[in-house]
C-alpha positions in Angstrom: 9.2 18.6 -64.7 7.7 20.7 -62.2 9.3 19.1 -59.4 11.1 16.1 -57.7 10.8 14.1 -54.5 13.9 12.3 -53.0 13.2 8.9 -51.4 14.6 8.6 -48.3 13.3 5.4 -46.4 15.6 2.6 -46.6 17.5 4.6 -49.4 20.8 6.3 -49.5 20.3 9.7 -47.8 18.6 8.3 -44.7 21.1 5.6 -44.6 23.3 8.1 -43.2 20.6 9.3 -40.6 19.8 5.7 -39.1 22.2 4.5 -36.2 21.5 1.2 -37.7 23.2 1.7 -40.9 25.8 4.6 -40.0 28.4 3.3 -38.1 31.3 6.0 -39.6 33.5 7.6 -37.1 34.3 10.4 -39.6 32.5 13.7 -40.5 29.5 11.9 -41.8 28.9 9.7 -38.6 28.0 10.3 -34.9 26.1 13.4 -34.1 22.8 14.4 -36.0 24.6 17.4 -37.6 27.3 14.9 -39.2 24.6 12.3 -40.2 22.7 14.9 -41.9 25.6 16.2 -43.6 25.4 14.1 -47.0 21.6 15.0 -47.3 22.4 18.7 -46.8 25.3 18.5 -49.8 22.9 16.6 -52.2 20.2 19.4 -51.3 22.4 22.3 -51.9 23.7 20.7 -55.0 19.9 20.3 -56.5 19.0 23.8 -55.5 22.1 25.2 -57.2 21.1 23.2 -60.6 17.2 24.0 -60.4 16.5 27.5 -58.7 14.2 28.5 -56.0 10.9 27.8 -58.4 11.2 24.2 -59.0 9.5 22.2 -56.5 11.7 19.9 -54.3 10.2 17.4 -51.9 11.6 14.7 -49.7 9.7 11.4 -48.7 11.4 10.5 -45.3 11.2 8.2 -42.5 10.8 9.8 -39.2 10.8 7.1 -37.0 12.1 3.7 -38.1 10.1 2.0 -35.3 12.7 -0.8 -34.3 15.1 -0.7 -31.4 18.4 -0.2 -33.4 16.7 2.1 -36.1 16.3 5.8 -36.2 14.1 7.0 -33.0 10.8 9.1 -33.4 12.6 11.9 -31.5 15.6 12.3 -33.9 13.2 11.7 -37.1 11.0 14.6 -36.1 14.1 16.6 -35.2 15.2 15.9 -38.8 11.9 16.8 -40.2 12.1 20.2 -38.3 15.7 21.1 -39.5 14.6 20.1 -43.2 11.6 22.1 -43.0 13.5 25.1 -41.7 16.5 24.7 -44.0 14.7 26.5 -47.1 16.1 23.6 -49.3 12.9 21.6 -49.6 8.9 22.4 -50.4 7.4 19.6 -48.4 7.8 16.5 -46.4 6.3 13.2 -47.4 6.3 11.0 -44.0 7.2 7.5 -43.5 7.1 5.5 -40.5 8.7 2.0 -40.5 11.7 0.2 -42.5 11.7 -1.9 -45.6 14.5 -4.2 -45.1 12.4 -7.3 -45.4 9.0 -8.2 -46.9 7.6 -8.3 -43.2 8.8 -4.8 -42.5 7.8 -3.4 -45.8 4.1 -4.5 -44.8 4.1 -2.2 -41.7 4.9 0.6 -44.1 2.6 -0.6 -46.8 -0.2 -2.8 -45.2 -1.8 -5.3 -47.1 -5.5 -6.5 -47.0 -6.6 -7.5 -43.3 -4.1 -5.1 -41.9 -4.7 -1.7 -40.4 -6.1 1.0 -42.5 -4.1 4.3 -42.4 -2.3 2.9 -39.6 0.4 6.1 -39.4 -1.9 8.8 -40.1 -1.7 10.1 -36.7 1.9 10.0 -36.7 2.3 12.0 -39.9 0.0 14.8 -38.2 2.4 14.8 -35.2 5.2 15.5 -37.6 2.9 18.2 -39.4 2.3 20.0 -35.9 6.1 19.6 -34.8 7.1 21.3 -38.1 4.2 23.3 -39.4 5.4 22.8 -42.8 3.6 21.3 -45.8 3.1 17.6 -45.2 2.3 14.6 -47.4 1.6 11.1 -46.2 0.4 7.7 -48.2 0.0 4.4 -46.1 -3.1 2.5 -47.1 -5.3 5.7 -46.9 -7.8 3.9 -49.7 -11.1 5.8 -49.3 -12.2 9.5 -49.8 -13.6 9.7 -46.4 -10.3 9.1 -44.6 -8.7 11.6 -47.0 -11.2 14.2 -46.3 -10.9 13.6 -42.6 -6.9 14.0 -42.8 -7.1 17.4 -44.4 -10.1 18.6 -42.4 -8.5 17.8 -38.9 -5.1 19.3 -40.1 -3.3 16.0 -40.1 -1.9 16.5 -44.0 -1.9 19.2 -46.5 -1.8 16.6 -49.1 -3.0 12.9 -49.0 -1.3 10.3 -51.0 -3.7 7.3 -52.4 -1.2 5.2 -54.4 -2.9 1.9 -54.8 -6.4 3.5 -54.6 -5.3 5.4 -57.9 -4.2 2.4 -59.4 -7.5 0.8 -58.8 -9.4 3.9 -60.1 -7.2 6.7 -61.6 -10.3 9.0 -61.6 -11.0 9.4 -58.1 -10.6 13.1 -58.0 -12.9 13.5 -61.3 -15.6 11.4 -59.7 -15.6 13.3 -56.5 -15.6 16.7 -58.5 -18.6 15.2 -60.4 -20.7 13.8 -57.6 -20.1 10.5 -58.3 -18.2 9.4 -55.5 -20.2 6.1 -55.3 -19.0 4.9 -58.7 -15.2 4.9 -57.2 -13.7 1.4 -58.0 -12.3 0.4 -54.3 -9.0 -0.4 -53.7 -9.6 -4.0 -51.8 -5.9 -4.1 -50.3 -4.8 -7.4 -52.4 -1.7 -5.6 -53.2 -1.6 -7.5 -56.5 -0.1 -4.3 -57.8 3.1 -4.0 -55.6 3.8 -7.6 -55.6 3.5 -7.4 -59.5 5.8 -4.2 -59.6 8.2 -5.7 -57.4 8.6 -9.3 -58.9 6.8 -8.8 -62.3 8.1 -5.4 -63.4 4.7 -4.1 -64.1 1.8 -2.2 -62.3 -1.4 -4.1 -62.6 -4.6 -3.9 -60.4 -5.9 -7.1 -59.1 -9.7 -5.8 -60.4 -8.9 -3.2 -62.8 -7.2 -4.7 -66.0 -6.9 -1.4 -67.6 -4.1 -0.1 -65.5 -1.0 -0.6 -66.7 -2.6 -1.3 -70.3 -3.9 2.1 -71.4 -2.4 1.8 -74.7 -4.6 -1.3 -75.5 -7.3 -1.0 -72.9 -9.5 2.2 -71.9 -10.4 2.9 -68.2 -13.5 4.8 -69.7 -15.7 2.5 -71.8 -17.2 4.3 -74.8 -20.6 3.4 -76.6 -20.2 0.7 -79.4 -20.3 2.1 -83.0 -22.2 -1.2 -84.1 -25.6 -2.4 -83.7 -26.9 -2.8 -80.0 -27.1 -6.6 -79.1 -28.6 -8.7 -76.5 -26.3 -10.5 -74.4 -26.4 -13.3 -72.1 -23.7 -13.8 -69.4 -23.6 -17.3 -67.9 -21.9 -16.8 -64.3 -21.6 -14.0 -61.9 -18.1 -14.6 -60.7 -15.6 -11.7 -61.2 -15.0 -12.4 -65.0 -19.0 -12.6 -65.6 -19.6 -9.7 -63.8 -16.9 -7.7 -65.5 -17.9 -8.7 -69.2 -21.3 -7.9 -68.3 -20.5 -4.3 -67.0 -18.4 -3.7 -70.0 -20.9 -4.7 -72.6 -23.6 -2.8 -70.9 -21.2 0.4 -70.9 -21.1 -0.1 -74.8 -25.0 0.3 -75.1 -25.6 -3.6 -75.2 -28.7 -5.1 -73.4 -27.2 -7.7 -71.1 -28.9 -10.5 -68.7 -26.9 -12.4 -66.2 -27.5 -15.9 -65.1 -26.3 -17.1 -61.9 -26.6 -20.5 -60.6 -26.4 -19.7 -56.8 -28.2 -17.2 -54.5 -25.4 -14.8 -54.6 -23.0 -13.2 -57.1 -18.9 -13.9 -56.7 -18.0 -17.3 -57.4 -14.5 -18.0 -56.0 -13.9 -14.4 -54.7 -16.7 -15.0 -52.4 -15.0 -18.2 -51.6 -11.7 -16.3 -50.8 -13.6 -14.0 -48.6 -14.5 -16.8 -46.0 -10.9 -16.2 -44.7 -11.6 -13.1 -42.4 -8.5 -11.4 -43.2 -9.4 -11.2 -46.8 -13.0 -10.1 -46.4 -12.2 -6.8 -48.1 -11.8 -8.8 -51.4 -15.9 -8.6 -51.7 -15.3 -5.1 -52.7 -14.5 -6.6 -56.2 -18.0 -8.1 -56.5 -19.9 -5.6 -54.7 -18.7 -2.7 -56.7 -19.7 -4.4 -60.1 -23.1 -5.4 -58.7 -23.5 -1.6 -57.8 -22.3 -0.6 -61.5 -24.5 -3.2 -63.0 -27.8 -1.9 -61.1 -26.6 1.6 -62.4 -26.5 0.2 -65.9 -30.0 -1.5 -65.7 -28.4 -5.1 -66.0 -30.7 -7.9 -64.9 -29.3 -10.7 -62.6 -31.1 -13.8 -62.3 -30.0 -15.8 -59.5 -30.8 -19.5 -58.6 -30.7 -20.2 -62.2 -29.0 -23.1 -63.5 -28.9 -22.3 -66.8 -29.3 -25.0 -69.2 -29.1 -25.1 -73.1 -32.7 -24.5 -73.4 -32.7 -21.7 -71.0 -30.2 -19.7 -72.8 -31.7 -20.4 -76.4 -35.1 -19.2 -74.9 -33.5 -15.8 -74.5 -32.9 -15.4 -78.1 -29.6 -14.0 -77.4 -27.0 -12.3 -80.1 -24.1 -13.2 -78.1 -23.7 -15.8 -75.2 -20.7 -15.6 -73.0 -20.0 -18.5 -70.5 -18.3 -17.4 -67.3 -19.2 -20.5 -65.2 -15.8 -20.9 -63.8 -14.3 -24.1 -62.7 -14.6 -26.9 -60.0 -11.8 -28.2 -58.0 -9.7 -30.9 -59.3 -7.5 -33.4 -57.6 -3.9 -33.8 -58.0 -2.8 -36.9 -59.9 -2.7 -39.6 -57.4 -1.8 -43.2 -58.0 -4.6 -44.1 -55.3 -7.1 -42.4 -53.0 -8.8 -39.9 -54.9 -11.9 -40.5 -52.9 -10.2 -40.1 -49.8 -8.8 -36.3 -49.9 -10.7 -33.3 -49.1 -10.8 -30.3 -51.5 -9.4 -26.9 -50.2 -12.8 -25.7 -51.3 -14.7 -27.7 -48.9 -12.4 -25.8 -46.1 -12.8 -22.6 -47.4 -16.5 -23.0 -47.5 -16.9 -24.5 -44.1 -18.7 -27.6 -45.6 -16.0 -29.7 -44.2 -14.0 -28.8 -40.7 -10.7 -29.2 -40.3 -9.6 -32.4 -38.7 -6.9 -32.7 -35.3 -4.1 -33.7 -37.5 -3.9 -32.5 -41.3 -1.7 -32.5 -43.9 -2.5 -30.0 -46.9 -1.2 -30.6 -50.3 -0.8 -27.7 -52.6 0.5 -27.6 -56.1 -1.4 -24.8 -57.4 0.8 -22.2 -55.5 -1.8 -19.2 -54.9 -3.9 -17.7 -52.4 -6.4 -20.9 -52.6 -4.3 -23.3 -50.7 -2.8 -20.7 -48.4 -6.1 -19.5 -47.7 -7.3 -22.9 -46.7 -3.9 -23.5 -44.8 -4.3 -20.4 -42.8 -7.8 -21.3 -41.5 -6.7 -24.9 -40.7 -4.0 -23.4 -38.7 -6.3 -20.8 -36.9 -8.8 -23.8 -36.2 -6.1 -25.1 -33.8 -5.2 -28.1 -35.9 -1.6 -29.9 -36.4 -0.9 -28.9 -40.0 1.9 -29.8 -42.3 2.0 -27.9 -45.8 3.5 -29.7 -48.4 4.7 -28.4 -51.7 6.2 -30.0 -54.8 8.2 -26.6 -55.3 11.2 -24.9 -54.5 9.4 -22.7 -52.3 5.6 -22.5 -51.0 3.0 -20.4 -52.9 5.1 -19.4 -55.9 2.3 -17.6 -57.5 2.1 -15.0 -54.7 4.3 -11.9 -54.1 6.5 -11.2 -51.4 4.0 -9.0 -49.5 1.1 -11.2 -49.7 3.4 -14.0 -48.1 3.9 -12.3 -45.1 0.5 -12.8 -43.3 0.2 -16.1 -44.3 4.0 -17.2 -43.1 3.0 -15.0 -39.9 0.2 -17.3 -39.1 2.0 -20.4 -40.0 4.9 -19.7 -37.6 2.6 -18.6 -34.8 0.5 -21.6 -35.0 3.2 -24.3 -35.5 2.7 -25.2 -39.1 5.5 -27.4 -40.5 6.4 -26.9 -44.2 7.9 -29.0 -46.6 8.9 -28.2 -50.1 10.2 -30.2 -52.9 7.8 -33.0 -52.1 4.8 -34.6 -53.7 1.6 -36.4 -52.8 1.8 -39.8 -54.5 -1.2 -41.6 -53.0 -3.5 -41.6 -49.9 -4.8 -44.9 -48.2 -6.9 -45.5 -45.3 -5.5 -47.4 -42.2 -7.9 -47.8 -39.4 -9.4 -44.4 -38.6 -6.7 -42.6 -40.0 -5.0 -41.7 -43.4 -1.5 -42.7 -44.6 -0.2 -40.0 -47.3 2.6 -41.2 -49.4 5.0 -38.8 -50.7 7.4 -38.7 -53.3 10.2 -36.6 -54.8 10.8 -35.4 -58.4 14.7 -35.2 -57.1 15.3 -38.7 -55.8 14.0 -41.7 -57.7 12.3 -44.0 -55.7 12.4 -42.0 -52.7 9.2 -42.4 -50.5 7.9 -40.9 -47.2 4.6 -41.1 -45.1 2.6 -39.4 -43.0 -0.3 -40.9 -40.8 -2.8 -37.9 -40.3 -6.5 -37.4 -39.8 -7.0 -35.6 -43.0 -5.7 -35.0 -46.3 -6.7 -31.6 -48.0 -5.8 -31.0 -51.5 -5.3 -27.6 -53.8 -4.6 -28.2 -57.6 -6.6 -25.8 -59.3 -9.8 -26.2 -61.0 -11.0 -27.8 -64.2 -13.5 -25.9 -66.5 -17.2 -26.1 -65.7 -17.8 -26.2 -69.5 -20.8 -28.6 -70.1 -22.9 -25.5 -71.1 -20.4 -24.2 -73.5 -19.8 -27.4 -75.4 -23.7 -27.9 -75.9 -24.0 -24.4 -77.6 -20.7 -24.7 -79.6 -22.5 -26.5 -82.6 -25.4 -23.9 -82.5 -23.3 -21.0 -82.4 -21.9 -18.8 -85.4 -18.6 -19.1 -84.6 -18.3 -22.7 -83.3 -17.4 -21.3 -79.7 -13.9 -20.2 -81.6 -11.8 -17.0 -80.9 -9.0 -15.8 -83.1 -6.6 -14.9 -80.1 -4.1 -13.7 -82.5 -6.7 -10.8 -83.6 -7.6 -10.7 -80.2 -4.2 -9.3 -79.4 -3.5 -7.3 -82.7 -6.9 -6.4 -83.7 -9.7 -7.4 -86.2 -12.6 -9.3 -85.9 -12.2 -12.1 -83.2 -15.1 -14.2 -84.0 -14.7 -16.4 -86.9 -17.6 -17.2 -89.0 -17.5 -21.0 -89.2 -21.5 -21.9 -89.1 -23.8 -19.8 -91.3 -26.8 -21.6 -89.5 -25.6 -20.3 -86.1 -27.9 -18.4 -84.1 -25.4 -16.3 -81.8 -21.6 -15.6 -81.0 -20.5 -18.0 -78.4 -17.2 -17.5 -76.1 -16.0 -18.5 -72.9 -13.9 -16.8 -70.1 -12.0 -17.0 -66.8 -11.6 -20.5 -65.2 -14.4 -21.8 -67.7 -11.4 -22.0 -70.1 -8.6 -22.7 -67.8 -7.7 -22.5 -64.1 -6.3 -18.9 -63.5 -6.5 -16.0 -60.8 -9.0 -13.1 -60.3 -7.2 -10.7 -62.4 -6.8 -12.7 -65.3 -10.7 -13.5 -65.3 -11.5 -9.7 -65.1 -8.8 -9.2 -67.9 -10.7 -11.7 -70.2 -14.1 -9.7 -69.0 -13.0 -6.4 -70.2 -10.8 -7.5 -73.3 -13.9 -9.6 -74.8 -16.5 -7.2 -73.6 -14.8 -4.4 -75.7 -14.9 -6.6 -78.8 -18.6 -7.3 -78.7 
């Protein structure tokens, strides 16, 4: 190692600094000198062990930003003392606290929250200490980083999530390819997966965290160049097209609508999550750079695909919303997609039933609540939206509590019937046989994932070399993943993303790159 950095924001050393956590009445409590005693003991011990040339820094809170916590004045004074101690080589400034998910998102904002919210504060600390100062808190673009350095606010900029999205930011800037940087869209899929799944993954860079199997830089194929037709320009379809084109294949994309994006574009209809469109925009720019043709307003039928004489056909047509299993009333419910797309307006009194547990239902619920409707959110799970992590949970529950949304868990929607000009939603329980409940509402909205839109795939299967089959064991372990089942077949066929089964953005993009690399 060349150096280390101590973490001191909701950690051990700063626990002594903060009046909120240090209630001691001995030599480690009370005055600021006493509260810094443990920190100085640790730094002295480390310096004696590593010497003067080894880099030692501290990522430190300089303002906990709540009434009982460490104040801005004391935090900056601690920064001054550490800077003048000769024991550390740099300060990495944090503002806020991390004792709850809500507090953590103020330190590390998610999509829809302010960008670089504490940059000016970090600049104040640097001005007060005149000491090498680092800072990282949703500085996700090179322009902001340049501004931070050029205006003297920082000596070094931390861009953690931005580098999870694209680890080659610096290389691309140095080579004049800044326009090719894959943007961080603030989805915070990465941190939610780290905290709750133990793995660092990016919502739209499936190579991150899988570098041993999937490269960040796509190399040209050593095999024959092929003509590839991708049907569907959602996240997965655009990704497989990008990877195949990078490998040197000739790629064409057919898209039924007038715009690319699929369900990602639908998700951005929630204004708070509009930054997600960067997932699509970056891929469109890359496909333009790679010379990939996209034909919009093209509902591809079997003959349309065959007329292009493809070597490989990728069905990335996604899925369509499905209702949960109801005993009756399928024709009386409204899909969350209709709410998100704006094709159906929220009624005055709404019940939203979500047993998918992700952003799809929560996004619709947030739009309904913000429209001023009275909303009850019902989930069969032990807690709502279990497919989302804690940091993404925060803005949803904030909106729900501010708008007076009722949340009911451990409850299923059993049926819906009309009674006068209203609907009666019958509820049931997995835990109490025979229990029934009812809600009288104006609208029942449901979210139950998607069913594959696979008609084209099924029509093309008997005409393909591999019968549409994939050897998934070889997809993981290596080897030819397309079994030779039909000698008369004219092309290889496979499907990805929601055209296989209901899944999320990351899974669709993961499909896109791992299959694209095997063509």
